[in-house]
N, C-alpha and C positions, 0 to 999 in steps of 0.2 A: 616397394613395400616398406622400406625403412628410411624414406626421405620425407621430410615434412617442413613446411614453412608456417610458422605461427605469427600472425599479424595483429597489430594494434593493441597488444596486451600490455599490462603493467608488469614488466619483468623485475622480479625481486630475487636476488641471489646473495644471501648474507655472506657466503664464503668469499665473494669478490666485491662486497660492498656496493652492489648494484641495486638501484631502485629507480627505474625510469621506464617510460613508454617507448617500446622499440620492438623490432621484429627479431625472431629467433629462427635460425635455420638448422635443421638436422639432416645430415647426409650420411648414408650408409650406417645409420644407427648411432652416429656420433654428433655432438654439438659442433657445427662447422663455422657459424658466424652469428654475430649480433648486429642489430642496427642497420644502417644503410648498406653495409657489406653483405648482410644476410639477404636483403632485397636484390642486390646486384648479382650474387652468386647463385640464386635459386634457379633451378631448371624451369623451363617454361611450363612443363607438365606436372610440376611437383604438387602433391596434395597440400591443401591449405586449410588452416583453421583461423577464422576471424575471432580473435579474443578480445574484442572491444568491450570494455567494462569489466574485464576479468583479470585476475592475477595469474601470472605465469611464473612458476617457481621450480626449483629442482624437485624431482620426484621425492615424495615424502617417505621417510623411513620409520618403521615401528619396530623397535628392538625387543619387544616383549609380547609374543603371541603364543597361543597354544593351538596347534592344528591337529592334534590327537592321533596322527599316524606316526608309527604303527600301533595297532592294538585297540584303538577306540574310534574306528571310522564311522560308527553310528552317530557320533557326536559331530564330527567334522573330518574332512579330508584335506589334503594339500590342494586339490583342485577347487573344492568349494570355499576353502579358507582364502585362497589367493583371489578368487573372484570377488569375495566380500571385501577384501583389502583394496582391490582395484576400484570397486564402486565407491569406497571411502576416500580414494585419492592416494593410496600408498603403492609405491612401485618396488619397495624392498621391505622384507620383514625378516626378523630373526626368531626362530622357533625355540621353545624351551624343551628340556630333555625329559620331562616327566611323562613319557609315553609308556607303552607296554609292549616290548621291554623298554627300559629306560635307555637313553642314548649315552651308554657308558663304555662303548667299544667301537673301534673303527668299522666293524662290520655293520653296525646299526647306522652309523653315519653314512656309509656307502649305500645302504638300502634307501635312506631318505633322499640322498642325492639322486638316485635313480628315479624315484617317484617324482621329484621336482622336475627333472629333465623331461619326463613324460607328460606331466599334467599341470604344472604350475603356469600361471599366466603372468606372473611377476617374478622378481628375483627373490629367492628364498635361501637363507643361510641358517645354520643350526648352531646351537650351543652343545657342549658336552657336559656330562654330569661331573660334579666334584667327587662324589663317592659312588661306589658300585651299587647299582639298584636304587640310587638316591636314598640309601638307607642310613647314611651318616656314620657308618662303622669302619669302612676301609676305603682308601683312596682309589678312585678310578685311574686307569693308565693315562695320565694327563698328557704326557709326551706323545703317545700314540694318537690320542684324540686330536692334538694339535696337528700332527702329521696328516690326519685324515681330513682336516679342513674346518674344524670348529672355530668360531670366532670369539668364544668366551667359554668359561665354565661356570656352572651354577647347579644347585640342587633345587631350583625354583619349584614351588609347591611344597617344599620342605626346607628345613634350615638345619645346617650342621650345628649340633649342640656341643660337641666336643671341641673345646677351644684349641687344644694342642693339635688335633687333626686339622682344624681350619688353618692353623699357622703353617703346617706342613703343606697344605694345599696352596697357600699363598706363596710359599717359597718355590714350589714347583712351577706355579703359574708364572712367576717372575722370570724363571729360566727361559720360558718360551714366549715372553712378552704377551701373555694372555690376560685380559682383565677378568676379574671375578665378579659375578653378579650374585647378590644375596637377597633371599626372601627373609626378612628380619623378624623372627618370631621365637621368643623364648618359651619353650613348651611348658616348663614348670609354672611360669607366671600366667600363661594363657589358659592352661588346662583344657577344659571342654568348652571354652567360651565361643559363642556364636555371634555376638554383637558387641559393640563398644560399651565399656563399663562407664555408666553415668546415669543420668536421670531416667532415660528411656528404658534402659535395661532393668532398672528397679521397678518401673511402672509395668513393664511387660512380663517380668518374672523369668527372663531368659538368662542362661549362663553368660557371663560377661568376659570380654576380651580387653584387658586394660591396655592403655597406651604404653605403659611401662614395658609390656611384653615386646613391643617394637623397639623401644628406646634402649633397652639393655643390650640388644644385639647390635644396634647401630653404634653404641659406645664401644662394644667389643671390636667391631670392624674398624673403627677409627684407630684403636690401639694397634691392631694387627697391620693395618696399612702403614702406619708410622714405623712400626718395627721392621717390616719386611720390604717396604718400598713398593709393594704390589698395589695396583689400582683396584680398589673395591668399589663397586657400584651398588648402592642400596636401592632396591627396587620398590616401586609403589609406596612411597612415603605417605603416611596418613596423619601423623600427629605433630602437634606444635613442638613438643620436646625433641622429636627426631630432626625436625627442620633446624632447630636451634643448634643441636649438636653438630650437624653437617656444616652449617654456616661457620661456626667457630673453628672447626677443623680445617676447612678450606682457607680461612683467613691465616692459618698457621702454615699453609703450604702442604698439608697432608694429602696424599693421592686418594681422595675419596670423592664420590659424586652421588647425586640423588636423582630420583625420577618421580614424576607425578602422573597420575591417571586422571582422566576427565571426571570420573565418578567421584573421586575424592576431593576435587576442587569445585564440584558443583553441588553435590548432595550432602545431607547430614543424617545422623542416626534417627532423626525425627521421622524420616520417611518410613521406617519400619513400623511405626505406630500409626501410619496413615495420615500423619500430620503434614500440613502445607506450610508450616511456619518458616521454612527456609525458601519457599518457592519464589515469590516475586520481589520481596523487599529484604535485602540483607546488608544494606549500607552501600551497595554498589549498583543497585537497580538492575539485576540480571535481566529481567524480562521487560524492563523499560525500553530496551532496544528493539523490541518486537512491535511493529505497527499494525500488522494484519489482525483481523478478528480471529479468535480461536476459542475453543472450548477447553476450559482448564481441566486437565486430567485429575481424576480422583483415584486413590489407592486404598485397598483394604489393608488393615494392619496385619502383621506377620506375613507380609508378602515376600516370598522367597526370591523374587527377582531383585530384591535389594540386599541379598546375602552375598557377601564377598569377603575375601581375606587378603589384606587386612580389612576390617569392617569400616563402614561409614562411621565417622566420628562426630564430635560436637561441632557447633558453629564456630567456636574459637579455633579448633583444630583445622577446620576447612579454610578459614580465613588465613591461618598461618601457612598452609600449603599454597594458597594463592599468592601470598606475599613472597614465599620462597621461590615460586616460579618467576614472578615478576622481577625479583632482584638477582636472579641467576643462581641462587643456592641450589635449587632443583633445576638442573640445566637441561634435562631431557624430558620429553613428554612421550607417553606410551599408552597403549590400551589395556594391557593384560587381558586380551581377548581370550575368554575361557568358555567355549561352547559346551552345552550339556543338552541331552535329550529332554524333551518337554516333560515326560513322565517323571524324570528324576527331580525336577523342581516342583512337581505337583504333589507335595507331601508335607509333613510337618516341618516347621522351620528348623528344629534341632537336627533333623536327619537329612535335610536337603543339602546337596553339594554346594560348596562355595563357588562363586564365579559368575560373571556376566559377559555377554558379547560386547564389543566396543569399536570395532574397526570402521563401521559405517557412520557412527555418531561422533567420533573423536575429533575430527577436523571442525565440525560445526560447533561443538561445545567449546573447543579452544578459542575459535574466532569470536564466538558470542560472549564467552565468559572473560576472556583476557584482552581481546582487541576492541570489541564493540563497546565495552565499558570503560575504555581508556586506560587500562592498567599497563599495557605495553604496546609498542609499535607492531605493525604487521610483519616487518622485517625480523624483529626479535622473536616473534612468535614462530615464524617459519624456521628460524635458526634451530629451535628446539626439536624440530622434526627432520632436519637435514644435516648440515655440516657437523653439528655437535654429536649426535649419536653415531654418525659415520666415523668420526674421529675416535670415539670410544672403542668401537669394535674393529678398527683398522680397515675400513672399507673405502674404496675409491668411489664414493657416492656423495650425493648431497650437494652437488655444485653444477653450474652451467658453464664451467671453464671450457675453452676451446679444446676439443679432443675428448672431453668427458662423455660418458655414456648418455645417449639421448633419452634420458628418463625425465619426464616432465609432468607436473601436476598443474592443472588449470582449473581455478575455482572462482566462484562468485562470493565475495565476502559479505554481500548485502542481500542475497536471496533469502527470502523467508519461506519456510516449508514445514510440514508436519511429518514427523518420523513415524513410519508404520513398520513395526518389527517383523511383520509377516512378509513384507516385500523385500526379500533378501536372497542372494545366491548361497548364503551360508545354510548349512543343515540345521543350525540352531537359531532359536528365537528368544533366548533368555536375556532380553534387554529391559532395564527398568525405565527406559526413555520412550516407550511406546505412547504415541499421542502427543508428545512434546512439540511445541512450536520452537523451531530452531532458526538461527540466522547464520548463513554461510554454508555453501554447498559445492561439492566437487562437481565439475562439468566434464572434464576429460582427464583420462589417465593414459600417459604415453610411456611405453617401455621400449628402449632401443629404437626410437623413431616410429614405432607402430602404435596406433591408437587401439587400446584394448578396452577402454570404457569411454562412452560418449559417441556422438554421431559423427 
């Protein structure tokens, strides 16, 4: 059940600087051999996958997902969320703590671990809250959360506003070698904003969310990372100013990192007005890579499927995020998979919840937007989903080294397809990419040598 021979694929493992056509053998759920040795050691009755024309890489990691258990299982469960992740090519995910109750105690961590053991089809790890109830007022028991097995601490979905409290959190996290992940949002600057402050917010008359509301907290985090020596990871960066701040801080050796989501490096705030100005021609020819015939999707304005936090920003911000990914400033890619019930999104823009699903489109958008347009190599793109996030959260994942877990993603970087948000194992369908032509598609997801997605 846990033995597998993958033949004829282009094996890419950034952790070991491998990019060559060869075989890969998994025995007893572990990577056993590569190349000619894999062919020689394979049992005669081993299950085989012919990966000709496909990329074979370490199982992809997404360190920023919301699976909603406990407390919000109508939106998503660990079972449905992990099946969606597997369909998208991800073998490991890290869940955020803004559940109900929040993951701010060892008991809640144990509850999630029990649900994972019973129903998850991939590896699931969890973060712990920085503050009790993610309320930003009192520190959670960080040492106890570490002992219970969390891989980072964060109040994601909210942001600690009290700078002294955040400093103390950094000092405690440093004691336990835990990274801090931060949702960067200054509440006073953002107020009741629901979309990017700029031309389109003025046209549409919606409360605005200025880029400065992100950048002020990024600057705060840089100062605290330098002061305490704690690694702070800034989640879902969306503005040019935030990218610039992180780039300069990293150049100084400050322990700071940044993350980009596919929606922020693909879309702009024009989408909220039903505009296609960003769609085919943005200087990089996003859809020039698509050769098949397709019907161009149209959107209504005030479409809540485009409402997320942080919001979609201007074309200049989007291009800065792209550059930040390409040059390594934003060294990790993630989905911020945020499922909601359909009825919650079917309301006025101001009152609809923030967030979109993303696990099933993330790989394709990354391949299409960053690799197919020539912005970065396939190996560097894969690095952003494998060894780099694994290193941040101290997981022994993201590599095809001998003896490593037999977690493998096999995808076609050239397959063109149309995304249908209704064809999903997730409970949620709140994706803005419905009807989009995409290039790059996951074909097989392998966990511990077992094929859990694909034929």
